[in-house]
N, CA, C and O of each residue as an XYZ file, in Angstrom:
552
protein
N       0.849     -1.171      0.000
C       0.000      0.000      0.000
C       0.894      1.233      0.000
O       2.024      1.168      0.485
N       0.412      2.357     -0.534
C       1.232      3.556     -0.608
C       0.447      4.776     -0.199
O      -0.782      4.740     -0.132
N       1.151      5.856      0.074
C       0.533      7.113      0.468
C       0.080      7.916     -0.736
O      -0.892      8.667     -0.647
N       0.763      7.773     -1.854
C       0.447      8.487     -3.079
C       0.496      7.502     -4.226
O       1.256      6.534     -4.190
N      -0.314      7.747     -5.250
C      -0.202      6.864     -6.416
C       1.223      6.902     -6.960
O       1.835      7.966     -7.053
N       1.733      5.747     -7.312
C       3.078      5.680     -7.877
C       4.186      5.654     -6.840
O       5.350      5.486     -7.203
N       3.866      5.814     -5.555
C       4.886      5.795     -4.495
C       4.707      4.520     -3.689
O       3.582      4.114     -3.396
N       5.789      3.906     -3.340
C       5.740      2.664     -2.576
C       6.315      2.899     -1.191
O       7.226      3.708     -1.009
N       5.781      2.195     -0.235
C       6.343      2.243      1.114
C       7.696      1.567      1.116
O       7.966      0.679      0.308
N       8.543      1.999      2.037
C       9.849      1.359      2.210
C       9.650     -0.050      2.728
O       8.820     -0.271      3.610
N      10.380     -0.989      2.208
C      10.314     -2.328      2.811
C      10.987     -2.291      4.178
O      12.016     -1.639      4.353
N      10.413     -2.980      5.127
C      10.989     -3.007      6.471
C      11.622     -4.359      6.734
O      11.185     -5.383      6.208
N      12.655     -4.343      7.552
C      13.267     -5.588      7.986
C      13.159     -5.663      9.495
O      13.104     -4.636     10.172
N      13.130     -6.856     10.013
C      13.000     -7.005     11.472
C      14.277     -7.534     12.103
O      14.280     -7.924     13.271
N      15.337     -7.549     11.357
C      16.588     -8.032     11.911
C      17.736     -7.705     10.980
O      17.537     -7.119      9.916
N      18.931     -8.083     11.381
C      20.095     -7.748     10.568
C      20.152     -8.561      9.279
O      19.647     -9.681      9.195
N      20.785     -7.957      8.286
C      21.093     -8.687      7.062
C      22.583     -8.991      7.104
O      23.317     -8.326      7.835
N      23.049     -9.964      6.351
C      24.465    -10.355      6.427
C      25.450     -9.221      6.129
O      26.579     -9.252      6.619
N      25.057     -8.247      5.353
C      25.995     -7.178      4.977
C      26.044     -6.028      5.984
O      26.868     -5.127      5.828
N      25.206     -6.028      6.994
C      25.160     -4.918      7.937
C      26.232     -5.037      9.011
O      26.641     -6.132      9.396
N      26.670     -3.877      9.479
C      27.703     -3.824     10.511
C      27.269     -2.861     11.604
O      26.234     -2.206     11.483
N      28.054     -2.773     12.670
C      27.744     -1.861     13.765
C      26.434     -2.227     14.426
O      26.113     -3.407     14.571
N      25.679     -1.222     14.828
C      24.409     -1.474     15.492
C      23.444     -2.214     14.584
O      22.597     -2.964     15.068
N      23.553     -2.018     13.284
C      22.628     -2.667     12.355
C      22.847     -4.171     12.272
O      21.989     -4.885     11.754
N      23.961     -4.662     12.762
C      24.207     -6.106     12.795
C      23.476     -6.763     13.963
O      23.475     -7.988     14.086
N      22.857     -5.953     14.819
C      22.131     -6.453     15.994
C      20.664     -6.662     15.655
O      20.158     -6.096     14.686
N      19.982     -7.478     16.456
C      18.542     -7.620     16.245
C      17.824     -6.414     16.839
O      18.423     -5.623     17.567
N      16.544     -6.279     16.525
C      15.782     -5.098     16.927
C      15.756     -4.884     18.435
O      15.882     -3.752     18.902
N      15.594     -5.956     19.197
C      15.550     -5.821     20.658
C      16.864     -5.258     21.204
O      16.854     -4.417     22.102
N      17.987     -5.721     20.666
C      19.289     -5.235     21.128
C      19.501     -3.775     20.726
O      20.073     -2.997     21.489
N      19.044     -3.406     19.540
C      19.152     -1.995     19.122
C      18.330     -1.117     20.064
O      18.807     -0.083     20.531
N      17.095     -1.530     20.339
C      16.255     -0.747     21.259
C      16.898     -0.640     22.632
O      16.865      0.425     23.249
N      17.477     -1.721     23.112
C      18.152     -1.693     24.404
C      19.289     -0.669     24.388
O      19.436      0.111     25.328
N      20.076     -0.672     23.340
C      21.194      0.276     23.252
C      20.690      1.715     23.181
O      21.255      2.605     23.816
N      19.637      1.941     22.415
C      19.070      3.291     22.305
C      18.585      3.765     23.669
O      18.904      4.875     24.094
N      17.817      2.926     24.352
C      17.249      3.302     25.641
C      18.307      3.434     26.725
O      18.092      4.130     27.717
N      19.440      2.778     26.550
C      20.512      2.823     27.546
C      21.436      4.021     27.379
O      22.284      4.266     28.237
N      21.292      4.760     26.307
C      22.185      5.893     26.077
C      21.971      6.984     27.126
O      20.829      7.310     27.451
N      23.045      7.546     27.653
C      22.893      8.699     28.545
C      22.500      9.933     27.722
O      22.626      9.933     26.498
N      22.032     10.964     28.392
C      21.659     12.190     27.670
C      22.827     12.736     26.865
O      22.662     13.145     25.716
N      23.986     12.740     27.461
C      25.198     13.202     26.772
C      25.890     11.970     26.211
O      26.550     11.242     26.952
N      25.753     11.730     24.938
C      26.363     10.555     24.321
C      27.068     10.965     23.027
O      26.904     12.083     22.539
N      27.841     10.050     22.496
C      28.585     10.291     21.250
C      28.199      9.245     20.209
O      29.058      8.724     19.497
N      26.913      8.943     20.124
C      26.460      7.871     19.229
C      25.520      8.364     18.130
O      24.746      7.576     17.587
N      25.574      9.644     17.797
C      24.708     10.133     16.727
C      24.931      9.363     15.428
O      23.970      9.086     14.710
N      26.164      9.016     15.116
C      26.432      8.281     13.870
C      25.739      6.919     13.877
O      25.157      6.513     12.871
N      25.802      6.212     15.012
C      25.119      4.916     15.114
C      23.607      5.088     14.991
O      22.934      4.315     14.310
N      23.089      6.110     15.657
C      21.650      6.370     15.607
C      21.198      6.724     14.197
O      20.145      6.276     13.745
N      21.992      7.525     13.509
C      21.638      7.901     12.136
C      21.698      6.698     11.198
O      20.919      6.621     10.248
N      22.601      5.769     11.448
C      22.614      4.528     10.669
C      21.281      3.796     10.818
O      20.734      3.284      9.842
N      20.770      3.752     12.030
C      19.484      3.096     12.285
C      18.365      3.865     11.594
O      17.488      3.258     10.978
N      18.383      5.199     11.687
C      17.357      6.025     11.047
C      17.337      5.778      9.537
O      16.265      5.692      8.937
N      18.508      5.664      8.927
C      18.625      5.436      7.476
C      18.249      4.013      7.059
O      18.000      3.759      5.881
N      18.208      3.107      7.996
C      18.043      1.682      7.693
C      16.611      1.360      7.256
O      15.730      2.219      7.217
N      16.429      0.099      6.934
C      15.114     -0.419      6.549
C      14.390     -1.049      7.739
O      13.424     -1.791      7.557
N      14.856     -0.753      8.962
C      14.214     -1.329     10.153
C      12.801     -0.776     10.306
O      12.434      0.217      9.677
N      12.027     -1.432     11.145
C      10.653     -1.008     11.424
C      10.632      0.458     11.846
O      11.563      0.937     12.494
N       9.569      1.164     11.477
C       9.511      2.605     11.757
C       9.674      2.919     13.236
O      10.242      3.957     13.577
N       9.195      2.056     14.124
C       9.318      2.321     15.555
C      10.784      2.367     15.973
O      11.185      3.241     16.741
N      11.576      1.437     15.475
C      13.009      1.401     15.796
C      13.662      2.678     15.270
O      14.463      3.308     15.960
N      13.311      3.046     14.052
C      13.891      4.249     13.436
C      13.483      5.513     14.192
O      14.301      6.415     14.373
N      12.227      5.587     14.633
C      11.770      6.750     15.407
C      12.501      6.850     16.740
O      12.932      7.932     17.138
N      12.638      5.737     17.416
C      13.328      5.759     18.707
C      14.767      6.222     18.532
O      15.283      6.968     19.364
N      15.413      5.793     17.470
C      16.779      6.256     17.190
C      16.781      7.757     16.920
O      17.645      8.476     17.421
N      15.826      8.229     16.137
C      15.761      9.660     15.807
C      15.551     10.512     17.061
O      16.108     11.604     17.167
N      14.770     10.030     17.987
C      14.511     10.775     19.230
C      15.777     11.024     20.026
O      15.870     12.012     20.755
N      16.754     10.135     19.893
C      17.962     10.246     20.708
C      19.123     10.930     19.988
O      20.187     11.110     20.581
N      18.941     11.316     18.716
C      19.984     12.056     18.003
C      20.127     13.409     18.676
O      19.152     14.151     18.799
N      21.323     13.729     19.107
C      21.553     14.971     19.858
C      21.485     16.202     18.971
O      20.970     17.237     19.394
N      21.996     16.110     17.751
C      22.009     17.254     16.842
C      20.860     17.101     15.852
O      20.997     16.430     14.829
N      19.726     17.727     16.164
C      18.517     17.582     15.348
C      18.724     18.036     13.907
O      17.994     17.600     13.017
N      19.699     18.898     13.660
C      19.956     19.344     12.286
C      20.296     18.168     11.379
O      20.039     18.212     10.176
N      20.868     17.123     11.952
C      21.219     15.946     11.165
C      19.989     15.194     10.671
O      20.086     14.366      9.764
N      18.844     15.478     11.260
C      17.603     14.814     10.842
C      16.892     15.553      9.712
O      15.923     15.033      9.157
N      17.347     16.742      9.364
C      16.662     17.522      8.332
C      16.589     16.794      6.997
O      15.645     17.003      6.236
N      17.544     15.965      6.706
C      17.511     15.196      5.470
C      16.393     14.165      5.429
O      16.123     13.584      4.378
N      15.745     13.935      6.559
C      14.670     12.948      6.654
C      13.301     13.610      6.799
O      12.334     12.958      7.193
N      13.220     14.898      6.482
C      11.962     15.636      6.648
C      10.829     15.028      5.832
O       9.667     15.128      6.226
N      11.142     14.403      4.710
C      10.123     13.797      3.872
C       9.644     12.441      4.360
O       8.718     11.867      3.788
N      10.257     11.931      5.398
C       9.879     10.646      5.976
C       8.840     10.905      7.058
O       9.119     11.614      8.025
N       7.662     10.345      6.909
C       6.577     10.662      7.848
C       6.940     10.352      9.291
O       6.544     11.095     10.189
N       7.662      9.303      9.536
C       7.967      8.898     10.900
C       9.103      9.719     11.499
O       9.039     10.100     12.667
N      10.122      9.990     10.727
C      11.258     10.756     11.233
C      10.951     12.246     11.188
O      11.420     12.996     12.044
N      10.179     12.685     10.214
C       9.801     14.097     10.128
C       9.087     14.583     11.379
O       9.297     15.715     11.814
N       8.254     13.743     11.953
C       7.564     14.113     13.194
C       8.542     14.332     14.336
O       8.387     15.262     15.128
N       9.544     13.477     14.416
C      10.554     13.598     15.469
C      11.375     14.858     15.233
O      11.671     15.597     16.173
N      11.739     15.102     13.989
C      12.524     16.284     13.640
C      11.847     17.557     14.121
O      12.475     18.369     14.802
N      10.583     17.745     13.780
C       9.938     19.011     14.138
C       9.751     19.158     15.637
O       9.759     20.278     16.148
N       9.586     18.071     16.342
C       9.430     18.164     17.799
C      10.716     18.552     18.498
O      10.684     19.028     19.633
N      11.858     18.355     17.836
C      13.137     18.729     18.427
C      13.525     20.169     18.086
O      14.520     20.680     18.599
N      12.764     20.809     17.244
C      13.092     22.170     16.828
C      12.413     23.143     17.788
O      11.189     23.282     17.784
N      13.215     23.810     18.604
C      12.646     24.646     19.652
C      13.093     26.103     19.584
O      12.535     26.944     20.290
N      14.065     26.416     18.771
C      14.553     27.785     18.714
C      13.770     28.583     17.688
O      13.275     28.032     16.704
N      13.661     29.869     17.918
C      12.970     30.744     16.982
C      13.615     30.687     15.603
O      12.938     30.892     14.595
N      14.927     30.410     15.547
C      15.625     30.301     14.263
C      15.061     29.165     13.412
O      15.182     29.190     12.187
N      14.455     28.185     14.043
C      13.920     27.042     13.319
C      12.527     27.303     12.744
O      12.018     26.475     11.988
N      11.902     28.422     13.079
C      10.534     28.702     12.644
C      10.410     28.706     11.122
O       9.426     28.195     10.586
N      11.374     29.263     10.428
C      11.319     29.288      8.964
C      11.308     27.896      8.375
O      10.556     27.613      7.443
N      12.138     27.030      8.915
C      12.187     25.648      8.433
C      10.871     24.932      8.737
O      10.359     24.181      7.907
N      10.328     25.170      9.929
C       9.055     24.550     10.286
C       7.938     25.022      9.352
O       7.079     24.230      8.964
N       7.946     26.294      8.993
C       6.932     26.810      8.061
C       7.065     26.148      6.697
O       6.062     25.854      6.047
N       8.298     25.914      6.261
C       8.518     25.231      4.993
C       7.963     23.805      5.045
O       7.302     23.355      4.109
N       8.236     23.104      6.144
C       7.700     21.748      6.298
C       6.173     21.770      6.318
O       5.527     20.908      5.723
N       5.613     22.738      6.991
C       4.163     22.856      7.089
C       3.539     23.013      5.704
O       2.477     22.455      5.428
N       4.197     23.768      4.846
C       3.669     24.008      3.505
C       3.979     22.879      2.526
O       3.170     22.595      1.642
N       5.133     22.232      2.667
C       5.599     21.327      1.624
C       5.516     19.843      1.926
O       5.586     19.033      1.002
N       5.368     19.459      3.181
C       5.370     18.030      3.488
C       4.117     17.368      2.922
O       3.018     17.918      2.997
N       4.303     16.194      2.362
C       3.159     15.456      1.837
C       2.493     14.602      2.910
O       1.470     13.969      2.652
N       3.065     14.582      4.113
C       2.537     13.754      5.200
C       1.815     14.628      6.226
O       2.396     15.561      6.779
N       0.561     14.319      6.468
C      -0.243     15.081      7.419
C       0.357     15.035      8.816
O       0.256     16.010      9.561
N       0.984     13.915      9.188
C       1.582     13.796     10.510
C       2.713     14.796     10.695
O       2.862     15.375     11.771
N       3.504     15.001      9.660
C       4.605     15.961      9.726
C       4.042     17.383      9.750
O       4.511     18.222     10.519
N       3.047     17.654      8.921
C       2.440     19.002      8.915
C       1.813     19.321     10.274
O       1.972     20.431     10.782
N       1.111     18.368     10.859
C       0.490     18.596     12.169
C       1.541     18.836     13.250
O       1.377     19.720     14.091
N       2.614     18.055     13.231
C       3.679     18.240     14.219
C       4.355     19.588     14.029
O       4.693     20.247     15.013
N       4.563     20.017     12.776
C       5.174     21.326     12.513
C       4.267     22.453     13.000
O       4.748     23.419     13.593
N       2.971     22.340     12.760
C       2.030     23.366     13.210
C       2.023     23.461     14.738
O       2.009     24.559     15.293
N       2.034     22.319     15.408
C       2.051     22.319     16.879
C       3.338     22.944     17.407
O       3.310     23.701     18.377
N       4.466     22.630     16.773
C       5.741     23.185     17.230
C       5.786     24.696     16.992
O       6.315     25.438     17.819
N       5.239     25.149     15.873
C       5.189     26.591     15.610
C       4.337     27.310     16.658
O       4.675     28.413     17.088
N       3.234     26.682     17.064
C       2.404     27.293     18.122
C       3.199     27.405     19.422
O       3.112     28.415     20.121
N       3.975     26.367     19.747
C       4.809     26.415     20.957
C       5.854     27.525     20.867
O       6.076     28.257     21.832
N       6.488     27.645     19.715
C       7.489     28.705     19.533
C       6.843     30.073     19.670
O       7.415     30.974     20.284
N       5.659     30.232     19.103
C       4.963     31.512     19.173
C       4.611     31.850     20.618
O       4.748     33.001     21.032
N       4.167     30.877     21.377
C       3.829     31.077     22.786
C       5.070     31.464     23.579
O       5.002     32.337     24.444
N       6.199     30.829     23.299
C       7.440     31.121     24.018
C       7.963     32.520     23.730
O       8.639     33.113     24.571
N       7.654     33.060     22.540
C       8.170     34.383     22.165
C       7.290     35.532     22.640
O       7.730     36.681     22.650
N       6.063     35.239     23.030
C       5.172     36.309     23.480
C       5.658     36.874     24.804
O       6.137     36.133     25.663
N       5.535     38.201     24.973
C       5.942     38.785     26.256
C       5.009     38.309     27.369
O       3.803     38.157     27.170
N       5.578     38.085     28.513
C       4.794     37.655     29.677
C       4.099     38.878     30.276
O       4.715     39.936     30.406
N       2.826     38.743     30.642
C       2.127     39.874     31.266
C       2.705     40.153     32.646
O       3.144     39.246     33.353
N       2.693     41.411     33.004
C       3.166     41.813     34.337
C       2.214     41.233     35.377
O       1.010     41.145     35.139
N       2.737     40.849     36.499
C       1.919     40.221     37.533
C       1.099     41.242     38.325
O       0.137     40.877     39.002
N       1.475     42.504     38.241
C       0.764     43.537     38.992
C       1.232     43.647     40.419
O       0.772     44.529     41.144
N       2.115     42.800     40.843
C       2.664     42.834     42.193
C       3.952     43.617     42.146
O       4.851     43.294     41.369
N       4.052     44.647     42.973
C       5.262     45.446     42.973
C       6.291     44.836     43.910
O       5.954     44.409     45.014
N       7.552     44.792     43.472
C       8.591     44.246     44.349
C       8.852     45.203     45.508
O       8.818     46.420     45.326
N       9.106     44.670     46.677
C       9.396     45.492     47.872
C      10.843     45.709     48.048
O      11.256     46.375     48.997
């Protein structure tokens, strides 16, 4: 089944193929364990991006994308419905608003457009001036 006529879904694999190396040589459960075991400050973006690029099940790829420390590295996956959602949720700076607007207008996936719209609303809320409390400091 496909999202658009003439477009095919990526084939998924549930385990390693003989030609894979690194984390991709592991089965899905071991990859998930490694992803979940990563500390906040880690040096495994390259391993995680290998998983994101792979043909593994979308859940495995999403979990890897969530743990990529440098979200800019995920921009190349904006057209992927599963990774695109993770990408926009990691974009929190006002500088990212232009990119989010582009995704909102150009993504063919409703999930990515919805996530971009929600993130833009959050950015807009964060940039609004806070009302004065009316309490004077003593």
